[in-house]
mmCIF file of the N, C-alpha and C atoms, coordinates in Angstrom:
data_MODEL
# 
_entry.id   MODEL 
# 
loop_
_atom_site.group_PDB 
_atom_site.id 
_atom_site.type_symbol 
_atom_site.label_atom_id 
_atom_site.label_alt_id 
_atom_site.label_comp_id 
_atom_site.label_asym_id 
_atom_site.label_entity_id 
_atom_site.label_seq_id 
_atom_site.pdbx_PDB_ins_code 
_atom_site.Cartn_x 
_atom_site.Cartn_y 
_atom_site.Cartn_z 
_atom_site.occupancy 
_atom_site.B_iso_or_equiv 
_atom_site.pdbx_formal_charge 
_atom_site.auth_seq_id 
_atom_site.auth_comp_id 
_atom_site.auth_asym_id 
_atom_site.auth_atom_id 
_atom_site.pdbx_PDB_model_num 
ATOM 1   N N  . MET A 1 1  ? 0.815  -1.182 0.004  1.00 0.00 ? 1  MET A N  1 
ATOM 2   C CA . MET A 1 1  ? 0.004  -0.031 0.004  1.00 0.00 ? 1  MET A CA 1 
ATOM 3   C C  . MET A 1 1  ? 0.862  1.257  -0.005 1.00 0.00 ? 1  MET A C  1 
ATOM 4   N N  . VAL A 1 2  ? 1.905  1.273  0.811  1.00 0.00 ? 2  VAL A N  1 
ATOM 5   C CA . VAL A 1 2  ? 2.791  2.429  0.892  1.00 0.00 ? 2  VAL A CA 1 
ATOM 6   C C  . VAL A 1 2  ? 3.416  2.725  -0.451 1.00 0.00 ? 2  VAL A C  1 
ATOM 7   N N  . GLU A 1 3  ? 3.924  1.635  -1.082 1.00 0.00 ? 3  GLU A N  1 
ATOM 8   C CA . GLU A 1 3  ? 4.561  1.811  -2.408 1.00 0.00 ? 3  GLU A CA 1 
ATOM 9   C C  . GLU A 1 3  ? 3.645  2.395  -3.485 1.00 0.00 ? 3  GLU A C  1 
ATOM 10  N N  . ALA A 1 4  ? 2.326  1.936  -3.337 1.00 0.00 ? 4  ALA A N  1 
ATOM 11  C CA . ALA A 1 4  ? 1.357  2.426  -4.290 1.00 0.00 ? 4  ALA A CA 1 
ATOM 12  C C  . ALA A 1 4  ? 1.132  3.960  -4.164 1.00 0.00 ? 4  ALA A C  1 
ATOM 13  N N  . LEU A 1 5  ? 1.160  4.437  -2.960 1.00 0.00 ? 5  LEU A N  1 
ATOM 14  C CA . LEU A 1 5  ? 1.046  5.892  -2.730 1.00 0.00 ? 5  LEU A CA 1 
ATOM 15  C C  . LEU A 1 5  ? 2.277  6.650  -3.329 1.00 0.00 ? 5  LEU A C  1 
ATOM 16  N N  . VAL A 1 6  ? 3.381  6.086  -3.160 1.00 0.00 ? 6  VAL A N  1 
ATOM 17  C CA . VAL A 1 6  ? 4.579  6.715  -3.671 1.00 0.00 ? 6  VAL A CA 1 
ATOM 18  C C  . VAL A 1 6  ? 4.554  6.769  -5.174 1.00 0.00 ? 6  VAL A C  1 
ATOM 19  N N  . ARG A 1 7  ? 4.073  5.722  -5.831 1.00 0.00 ? 7  ARG A N  1 
ATOM 20  C CA . ARG A 1 7  ? 4.000  5.684  -7.324 1.00 0.00 ? 7  ARG A CA 1 
ATOM 21  C C  . ARG A 1 7  ? 3.069  6.749  -7.881 1.00 0.00 ? 7  ARG A C  1 
ATOM 22  N N  . VAL A 1 8  ? 2.058  7.165  -7.121 1.00 0.00 ? 8  VAL A N  1 
ATOM 23  C CA . VAL A 1 8  ? 1.084  8.153  -7.646 1.00 0.00 ? 8  VAL A CA 1 
ATOM 24  C C  . VAL A 1 8  ? 1.561  9.580  -7.399 1.00 0.00 ? 8  VAL A C  1 
ATOM 25  N N  . GLY A 1 9  ? 2.807  9.728  -6.923 1.00 0.00 ? 9  GLY A N  1 
ATOM 26  C CA . GLY A 1 9  ? 3.368  11.060 -6.837 1.00 0.00 ? 9  GLY A CA 1 
ATOM 27  C C  . GLY A 1 9  ? 3.534  11.638 -5.465 1.00 0.00 ? 9  GLY A C  1 
ATOM 28  N N  . ALA A 1 10 ? 3.291  10.917 -4.410 1.00 0.00 ? 10 ALA A N  1 
ATOM 29  C CA . ALA A 1 10 ? 3.510  11.459 -3.075 1.00 0.00 ? 10 ALA A CA 1 
ATOM 30  C C  . ALA A 1 10 ? 4.967  11.753 -2.865 1.00 0.00 ? 10 ALA A C  1 
ATOM 31  N N  . LYS A 1 11 ? 5.216  12.824 -2.239 1.00 0.00 ? 11 LYS A N  1 
ATOM 32  C CA . LYS A 1 11 ? 6.642  13.256 -1.956 1.00 0.00 ? 11 LYS A CA 1 
ATOM 33  C C  . LYS A 1 11 ? 6.924  12.779 -0.492 1.00 0.00 ? 11 LYS A C  1 
ATOM 34  N N  . ARG A 1 12 ? 7.637  13.592 0.179  1.00 0.00 ? 12 ARG A N  1 
ATOM 35  C CA . ARG A 1 12 ? 7.916  13.293 1.597  1.00 0.00 ? 12 ARG A CA 1 
ATOM 36  C C  . ARG A 1 12 ? 6.668  13.687 2.427  1.00 0.00 ? 12 ARG A C  1 
ATOM 37  N N  . TRP A 1 13 ? 6.301  12.797 3.363  1.00 0.00 ? 13 TRP A N  1 
ATOM 38  C CA . TRP A 1 13 ? 5.040  12.993 4.142  1.00 0.00 ? 13 TRP A CA 1 
ATOM 39  C C  . TRP A 1 13 ? 5.339  13.671 5.483  1.00 0.00 ? 13 TRP A C  1 
ATOM 40  N N  . LEU A 1 14 ? 4.470  14.725 5.707  1.00 0.00 ? 14 LEU A N  1 
ATOM 41  C CA . LEU A 1 14 ? 4.582  15.380 7.012  1.00 0.00 ? 14 LEU A CA 1 
ATOM 42  C C  . LEU A 1 14 ? 3.645  14.831 8.044  1.00 0.00 ? 14 LEU A C  1 
ATOM 43  N N  . LEU A 1 15 ? 2.560  14.199 7.590  1.00 0.00 ? 15 LEU A N  1 
ATOM 44  C CA . LEU A 1 15 ? 1.577  13.613 8.511  1.00 0.00 ? 15 LEU A CA 1 
ATOM 45  C C  . LEU A 1 15 ? 1.369  12.171 8.083  1.00 0.00 ? 15 LEU A C  1 
ATOM 46  N N  . ILE A 1 16 ? 1.557  11.246 9.080  1.00 0.00 ? 16 ILE A N  1 
ATOM 47  C CA . ILE A 1 16 ? 1.442  9.831  8.774  1.00 0.00 ? 16 ILE A CA 1 
ATOM 48  C C  . ILE A 1 16 ? 0.489  9.219  9.867  1.00 0.00 ? 16 ILE A C  1 
ATOM 49  N N  . LEU A 1 17 ? -0.511 8.503  9.396  1.00 0.00 ? 17 LEU A N  1 
ATOM 50  C CA . LEU A 1 17 ? -1.369 7.757  10.242 1.00 0.00 ? 17 LEU A CA 1 
ATOM 51  C C  . LEU A 1 17 ? -0.972 6.271  10.129 1.00 0.00 ? 17 LEU A C  1 
ATOM 52  N N  . VAL A 1 18 ? -0.617 5.658  11.208 1.00 0.00 ? 18 VAL A N  1 
ATOM 53  C CA . VAL A 1 18 ? -0.287 4.259  11.228 1.00 0.00 ? 18 VAL A CA 1 
ATOM 54  C C  . VAL A 1 18 ? -1.509 3.500  11.786 1.00 0.00 ? 18 VAL A C  1 
ATOM 55  N N  . ASP A 1 19 ? -2.195 2.762  10.921 1.00 0.00 ? 19 ASP A N  1 
ATOM 56  C CA . ASP A 1 19 ? -3.340 2.001  11.282 1.00 0.00 ? 19 ASP A CA 1 
ATOM 57  C C  . ASP A 1 19 ? -3.263 0.709  10.524 1.00 0.00 ? 19 ASP A C  1 
ATOM 58  N N  . GLY A 1 20 ? -2.599 -0.264 11.045 1.00 0.00 ? 20 GLY A N  1 
ATOM 59  C CA . GLY A 1 20 ? -2.418 -1.535 10.341 1.00 0.00 ? 20 GLY A CA 1 
ATOM 60  C C  . GLY A 1 20 ? -2.770 -2.684 11.265 1.00 0.00 ? 20 GLY A C  1 
ATOM 61  N N  . HIS A 1 21 ? -2.059 -3.814 11.024 1.00 0.00 ? 21 HIS A N  1 
ATOM 62  C CA . HIS A 1 21 ? -2.311 -4.987 11.906 1.00 0.00 ? 21 HIS A CA 1 
ATOM 63  C C  . HIS A 1 21 ? -1.744 -4.666 13.328 1.00 0.00 ? 21 HIS A C  1 
ATOM 64  N N  . HIS A 1 22 ? -2.353 -5.282 14.295 1.00 0.00 ? 22 HIS A N  1 
ATOM 65  C CA . HIS A 1 22 ? -2.043 -4.964 15.694 1.00 0.00 ? 22 HIS A CA 1 
ATOM 66  C C  . HIS A 1 22 ? -1.251 -6.069 16.405 1.00 0.00 ? 22 HIS A C  1 
ATOM 67  N N  . LYS A 1 23 ? -0.801 -7.078 15.652 1.00 0.00 ? 23 LYS A N  1 
ATOM 68  C CA . LYS A 1 23 ? -0.187 -8.271 16.268 1.00 0.00 ? 23 LYS A CA 1 
ATOM 69  C C  . LYS A 1 23 ? 1.256  -8.466 15.815 1.00 0.00 ? 23 LYS A C  1 
ATOM 70  N N  . GLY A 1 24 ? 2.052  -9.059 16.698 1.00 0.00 ? 24 GLY A N  1 
ATOM 71  C CA . GLY A 1 24 ? 3.429  -9.399 16.331 1.00 0.00 ? 24 GLY A CA 1 
ATOM 72  C C  . GLY A 1 24 ? 4.297  -8.223 15.954 1.00 0.00 ? 24 GLY A C  1 
ATOM 73  N N  . ASP A 1 25 ? 5.012  -8.431 14.894 1.00 0.00 ? 25 ASP A N  1 
ATOM 74  C CA . ASP A 1 25 ? 5.960  -7.405 14.376 1.00 0.00 ? 25 ASP A CA 1 
ATOM 75  C C  . ASP A 1 25 ? 5.310  -6.392 13.425 1.00 0.00 ? 25 ASP A C  1 
ATOM 76  N N  . ALA A 1 26 ? 4.006  -6.622 13.141 1.00 0.00 ? 26 ALA A N  1 
ATOM 77  C CA . ALA A 1 26 ? 3.285  -5.826 12.136 1.00 0.00 ? 26 ALA A CA 1 
ATOM 78  C C  . ALA A 1 26 ? 3.391  -4.310 12.424 1.00 0.00 ? 26 ALA A C  1 
ATOM 79  N N  . PRO A 1 27 ? 3.143  -3.832 13.625 1.00 0.00 ? 27 PRO A N  1 
ATOM 80  C CA . PRO A 1 27 ? 3.261  -2.363 13.846 1.00 0.00 ? 27 PRO A CA 1 
ATOM 81  C C  . PRO A 1 27 ? 4.666  -1.823 13.550 1.00 0.00 ? 27 PRO A C  1 
ATOM 82  N N  . CYS A 1 28 ? 5.718  -2.571 13.888 1.00 0.00 ? 28 CYS A N  1 
ATOM 83  C CA . CYS A 1 28 ? 7.075  -2.148 13.588 1.00 0.00 ? 28 CYS A CA 1 
ATOM 84  C C  . CYS A 1 28 ? 7.337  -2.094 12.067 1.00 0.00 ? 28 CYS A C  1 
ATOM 85  N N  . LEU A 1 29 ? 6.819  -3.135 11.389 1.00 0.00 ? 29 LEU A N  1 
ATOM 86  C CA . LEU A 1 29 ? 6.961  -3.181 9.980  1.00 0.00 ? 29 LEU A CA 1 
ATOM 87  C C  . LEU A 1 29 ? 6.249  -2.042 9.285  1.00 0.00 ? 29 LEU A C  1 
ATOM 88  N N  . ASP A 1 30 ? 5.076  -1.683 9.779  1.00 0.00 ? 30 ASP A N  1 
ATOM 89  C CA . ASP A 1 30 ? 4.359  -0.556 9.248  1.00 0.00 ? 30 ASP A CA 1 
ATOM 90  C C  . ASP A 1 30 ? 5.124  0.732  9.400  1.00 0.00 ? 30 ASP A C  1 
ATOM 91  N N  . VAL A 1 31 ? 5.743  0.944  10.552 1.00 0.00 ? 31 VAL A N  1 
ATOM 92  C CA . VAL A 1 31 ? 6.561  2.146  10.765 1.00 0.00 ? 31 VAL A CA 1 
ATOM 93  C C  . VAL A 1 31 ? 7.797  2.123  9.859  1.00 0.00 ? 31 VAL A C  1 
ATOM 94  N N  . GLU A 1 32 ? 8.438  1.007  9.721  1.00 0.00 ? 32 GLU A N  1 
ATOM 95  C CA . GLU A 1 32 ? 9.575  0.870  8.802  1.00 0.00 ? 32 GLU A CA 1 
ATOM 96  C C  . GLU A 1 32 ? 9.186  1.256  7.419  1.00 0.00 ? 32 GLU A C  1 
ATOM 97  N N  . ALA A 1 33 ? 8.065  0.864  6.976  1.00 0.00 ? 33 ALA A N  1 
ATOM 98  C CA . ALA A 1 33 ? 7.577  1.097  5.605  1.00 0.00 ? 33 ALA A CA 1 
ATOM 99  C C  . ALA A 1 33 ? 7.371  2.593  5.328  1.00 0.00 ? 33 ALA A C  1 
ATOM 100 N N  . VAL A 1 34 ? 6.802  3.316  6.286  1.00 0.00 ? 34 VAL A N  1 
ATOM 101 C CA . VAL A 1 34 ? 6.477  4.704  6.045  1.00 0.00 ? 34 VAL A CA 1 
ATOM 102 C C  . VAL A 1 34 ? 7.699  5.657  6.374  1.00 0.00 ? 34 VAL A C  1 
ATOM 103 N N  . MET A 1 35 ? 8.585  5.217  7.222  1.00 0.00 ? 35 MET A N  1 
ATOM 104 C CA . MET A 1 35 ? 9.762  6.065  7.559  1.00 0.00 ? 35 MET A CA 1 
ATOM 105 C C  . MET A 1 35 ? 10.624 6.411  6.385  1.00 0.00 ? 35 MET A C  1 
ATOM 106 N N  . HIS A 1 36 ? 10.624 5.490  5.385  1.00 0.00 ? 36 HIS A N  1 
ATOM 107 C CA . HIS A 1 36 ? 11.438 5.765  4.178  1.00 0.00 ? 36 HIS A CA 1 
ATOM 108 C C  . HIS A 1 36 ? 10.886 6.943  3.394  1.00 0.00 ? 36 HIS A C  1 
ATOM 109 N N  . TYR A 1 37 ? 9.611  7.323  3.607  1.00 0.00 ? 37 TYR A N  1 
ATOM 110 C CA . TYR A 1 37 ? 9.024  8.381  2.808  1.00 0.00 ? 37 TYR A CA 1 
ATOM 111 C C  . TYR A 1 37 ? 8.645  9.548  3.657  1.00 0.00 ? 37 TYR A C  1 
ATOM 112 N N  . SER A 1 38 ? 9.008  9.596  4.955  1.00 0.00 ? 38 SER A N  1 
ATOM 113 C CA . SER A 1 38 ? 8.613  10.662 5.841  1.00 0.00 ? 38 SER A CA 1 
ATOM 114 C C  . SER A 1 38 ? 9.555  11.888 5.679  1.00 0.00 ? 38 SER A C  1 
ATOM 115 N N  . ALA A 1 39 ? 8.934  13.013 6.001  1.00 0.00 ? 39 ALA A N  1 
ATOM 116 C CA . ALA A 1 39 ? 9.756  14.259 6.016  1.00 0.00 ? 39 ALA A CA 1 
ATOM 117 C C  . ALA A 1 39 ? 10.731 14.169 7.197  1.00 0.00 ? 39 ALA A C  1 
ATOM 118 N N  . ASP A 1 40 ? 11.569 15.185 7.335  1.00 0.00 ? 40 ASP A N  1 
ATOM 119 C CA . ASP A 1 40 ? 12.552 15.196 8.450  1.00 0.00 ? 40 ASP A CA 1 
ATOM 120 C C  . ASP A 1 40 ? 11.902 15.193 9.785  1.00 0.00 ? 40 ASP A C  1 
ATOM 121 N N  . THR A 1 41 ? 10.766 15.892 9.939  1.00 0.00 ? 41 THR A N  1 
ATOM 122 C CA . THR A 1 41 ? 10.063 15.987 11.203 1.00 0.00 ? 41 THR A CA 1 
ATOM 123 C C  . THR A 1 41 ? 8.602  15.738 11.003 1.00 0.00 ? 41 THR A C  1 
ATOM 124 N N  . PRO A 1 42 ? 8.205  14.498 10.789 1.00 0.00 ? 42 PRO A N  1 
ATOM 125 C CA . PRO A 1 42 ? 6.834  14.167 10.541 1.00 0.00 ? 42 PRO A CA 1 
ATOM 126 C C  . PRO A 1 42 ? 6.035  14.069 11.856 1.00 0.00 ? 42 PRO A C  1 
ATOM 127 N N  . MET A 1 43 ? 4.693  14.239 11.713 1.00 0.00 ? 43 MET A N  1 
ATOM 128 C CA . MET A 1 43 ? 3.845  13.934 12.838 1.00 0.00 ? 43 MET A CA 1 
ATOM 129 C C  . MET A 1 43 ? 3.257  12.534 12.552 1.00 0.00 ? 43 MET A C  1 
ATOM 130 N N  . LEU A 1 44 ? 3.455  11.645 13.474 1.00 0.00 ? 44 LEU A N  1 
ATOM 131 C CA . LEU A 1 44 ? 2.936  10.282 13.338 1.00 0.00 ? 44 LEU A CA 1 
ATOM 132 C C  . LEU A 1 44 ? 1.797  10.107 14.297 1.00 0.00 ? 44 LEU A C  1 
ATOM 133 N N  . LEU A 1 45 ? 0.686  9.618  13.794 1.00 0.00 ? 45 LEU A N  1 
ATOM 134 C CA . LEU A 1 45 ? -0.498 9.267  14.632 1.00 0.00 ? 45 LEU A CA 1 
ATOM 135 C C  . LEU A 1 45 ? -0.648 7.756  14.603 1.00 0.00 ? 45 LEU A C  1 
ATOM 136 N N  . PHE A 1 46 ? -0.824 7.186  15.731 1.00 0.00 ? 46 PHE A N  1 
ATOM 137 C CA . PHE A 1 46 ? -1.070 5.702  15.864 1.00 0.00 ? 46 PHE A CA 1 
ATOM 138 C C  . PHE A 1 46 ? -2.456 5.403  16.317 1.00 0.00 ? 46 PHE A C  1 
ATOM 139 N N  . TYR A 1 47 ? -3.137 4.604  15.506 1.00 0.00 ? 47 TYR A N  1 
ATOM 140 C CA . TYR A 1 47 ? -4.470 4.163  15.866 1.00 0.00 ? 47 TYR A CA 1 
ATOM 141 C C  . TYR A 1 47 ? -4.352 2.946  16.808 1.00 0.00 ? 47 TYR A C  1 
ATOM 142 N N  . ASP A 1 48 ? -5.131 2.908  17.877 1.00 0.00 ? 48 ASP A N  1 
ATOM 143 C CA . ASP A 1 48 ? -5.081 1.855  18.862 1.00 0.00 ? 48 ASP A CA 1 
ATOM 144 C C  . ASP A 1 48 ? -3.714 1.675  19.509 1.00 0.00 ? 48 ASP A C  1 
ATOM 145 N N  . LEU A 1 49 ? -3.160 2.783  19.904 1.00 0.00 ? 49 LEU A N  1 
ATOM 146 C CA . LEU A 1 49 ? -1.839 2.753  20.536 1.00 0.00 ? 49 LEU A CA 1 
ATOM 147 C C  . LEU A 1 49 ? -1.792 1.883  21.798 1.00 0.00 ? 49 LEU A C  1 
ATOM 148 N N  . VAL A 1 50 ? -2.919 1.735  22.456 1.00 0.00 ? 50 VAL A N  1 
ATOM 149 C CA . VAL A 1 50 ? -2.946 0.952  23.741 1.00 0.00 ? 50 VAL A CA 1 
ATOM 150 C C  . VAL A 1 50 ? -3.291 -0.540 23.430 1.00 0.00 ? 50 VAL A C  1 
ATOM 151 N N  . SER A 1 51 ? -3.304 -0.938 22.193 1.00 0.00 ? 51 SER A N  1 
ATOM 152 C CA . SER A 1 51 ? -3.727 -2.269 21.792 1.00 0.00 ? 51 SER A CA 1 
ATOM 153 C C  . SER A 1 51 ? -2.572 -3.129 21.411 1.00 0.00 ? 51 SER A C  1 
ATOM 154 N N  . GLY A 1 52 ? -2.511 -4.301 21.977 1.00 0.00 ? 52 GLY A N  1 
ATOM 155 C CA . GLY A 1 52 ? -1.519 -5.311 21.536 1.00 0.00 ? 52 GLY A CA 1 
ATOM 156 C C  . GLY A 1 52 ? -0.093 -4.841 21.404 1.00 0.00 ? 52 GLY A C  1 
ATOM 157 N N  . TYR A 1 53 ? 0.468  -5.011 20.210 1.00 0.00 ? 53 TYR A N  1 
ATOM 158 C CA . TYR A 1 53 ? 1.858  -4.661 19.967 1.00 0.00 ? 53 TYR A CA 1 
ATOM 159 C C  . TYR A 1 53 ? 2.059  -3.309 19.366 1.00 0.00 ? 53 TYR A C  1 
ATOM 160 N N  . VAL A 1 54 ? 1.047  -2.534 19.231 1.00 0.00 ? 54 VAL A N  1 
ATOM 161 C CA . VAL A 1 54 ? 1.135  -1.194 18.625 1.00 0.00 ? 54 VAL A CA 1 
ATOM 162 C C  . VAL A 1 54 ? 2.172  -0.294 19.301 1.00 0.00 ? 54 VAL A C  1 
ATOM 163 N N  . PRO A 1 55 ? 2.262  -0.318 20.678 1.00 0.00 ? 55 PRO A N  1 
ATOM 164 C CA . PRO A 1 55 ? 3.295  0.495  21.272 1.00 0.00 ? 55 PRO A CA 1 
ATOM 165 C C  . PRO A 1 55 ? 4.711  0.183  20.760 1.00 0.00 ? 55 PRO A C  1 
ATOM 166 N N  . ALA A 1 56 ? 4.991  -1.003 20.331 1.00 0.00 ? 56 ALA A N  1 
ATOM 167 C CA . ALA A 1 56 ? 6.294  -1.381 19.760 1.00 0.00 ? 56 ALA A CA 1 
ATOM 168 C C  . ALA A 1 56 ? 6.500  -0.567 18.495 1.00 0.00 ? 56 ALA A C  1 
ATOM 169 N N  . GLY A 1 57 ? 5.455  -0.280 17.717 1.00 0.00 ? 57 GLY A N  1 
ATOM 170 C CA . GLY A 1 57 ? 5.601  0.578  16.607 1.00 0.00 ? 57 GLY A CA 1 
ATOM 171 C C  . GLY A 1 57 ? 6.068  1.964  16.971 1.00 0.00 ? 57 GLY A C  1 
ATOM 172 N N  . LEU A 1 58 ? 5.508  2.467  18.010 1.00 0.00 ? 58 LEU A N  1 
ATOM 173 C CA . LEU A 1 58 ? 5.938  3.763  18.508 1.00 0.00 ? 58 LEU A CA 1 
ATOM 174 C C  . LEU A 1 58 ? 7.430  3.724  18.938 1.00 0.00 ? 58 LEU A C  1 
ATOM 175 N N  . GLY A 1 59 ? 7.765  2.637  19.565 1.00 0.00 ? 59 GLY A N  1 
ATOM 176 C CA . GLY A 1 59 ? 9.196  2.450  19.932 1.00 0.00 ? 59 GLY A CA 1 
ATOM 177 C C  . GLY A 1 59 ? 10.077 2.404  18.761 1.00 0.00 ? 59 GLY A C  1 
ATOM 178 N N  . ALA A 1 60 ? 9.616  1.840  17.673 1.00 0.00 ? 60 ALA A N  1 
ATOM 179 C CA . ALA A 1 60 ? 10.461 1.792  16.408 1.00 0.00 ? 60 ALA A CA 1 
ATOM 180 C C  . ALA A 1 60 ? 10.721 3.210  15.873 1.00 0.00 ? 60 ALA A C  1 
ATOM 181 N N  . THR A 1 61 ? 9.767  4.151  16.045 1.00 0.00 ? 61 THR A N  1 
ATOM 182 C CA . THR A 1 61 ? 10.017 5.507  15.580 1.00 0.00 ? 61 THR A CA 1 
ATOM 183 C C  . THR A 1 61 ? 11.103 6.134  16.455 1.00 0.00 ? 61 THR A C  1 
ATOM 184 N N  . LEU A 1 62 ? 11.131 5.848  17.724 1.00 0.00 ? 62 LEU A N  1 
ATOM 185 C CA . LEU A 1 62 ? 12.144 6.434  18.576 1.00 0.00 ? 62 LEU A CA 1 
ATOM 186 C C  . LEU A 1 62 ? 13.479 5.848  18.240 1.00 0.00 ? 62 LEU A C  1 
ATOM 187 N N  . ASN A 1 63 ? 13.527 4.575  17.873 1.00 0.00 ? 63 ASN A N  1 
ATOM 188 C CA . ASN A 1 63 ? 14.810 3.976  17.520 1.00 0.00 ? 63 ASN A CA 1 
ATOM 189 C C  . ASN A 1 63 ? 15.332 4.481  16.193 1.00 0.00 ? 63 ASN A C  1 
ATOM 190 N N  . ALA A 1 64 ? 14.368 4.888  15.302 1.00 0.00 ? 64 ALA A N  1 
ATOM 191 C CA . ALA A 1 64 ? 14.742 5.406  13.980 1.00 0.00 ? 64 ALA A CA 1 
ATOM 192 C C  . ALA A 1 64 ? 15.273 6.828  14.054 1.00 0.00 ? 64 ALA A C  1 
ATOM 193 N N  . GLY A 1 65 ? 15.004 7.483  15.186 1.00 0.00 ? 65 GLY A N  1 
ATOM 194 C CA . GLY A 1 65 ? 15.499 8.885  15.356 1.00 0.00 ? 65 GLY A CA 1 
ATOM 195 C C  . GLY A 1 65 ? 14.543 9.837  14.901 1.00 0.00 ? 65 GLY A C  1 
# 
């Protein structure tokens, strides 16, 4: 899905909503996918941050800098 958005002309993203699968490594993989296309200082919103493994996705953003 992320790659499809890039193909239609999206540049660097300032606002990113992460709303994907909530189990296992999926939230971290979602973050990794969008970080390649984010602006230097993006605003990331996480849907269901208190659910399952989603907080690990937030941790992945901190590890990415």
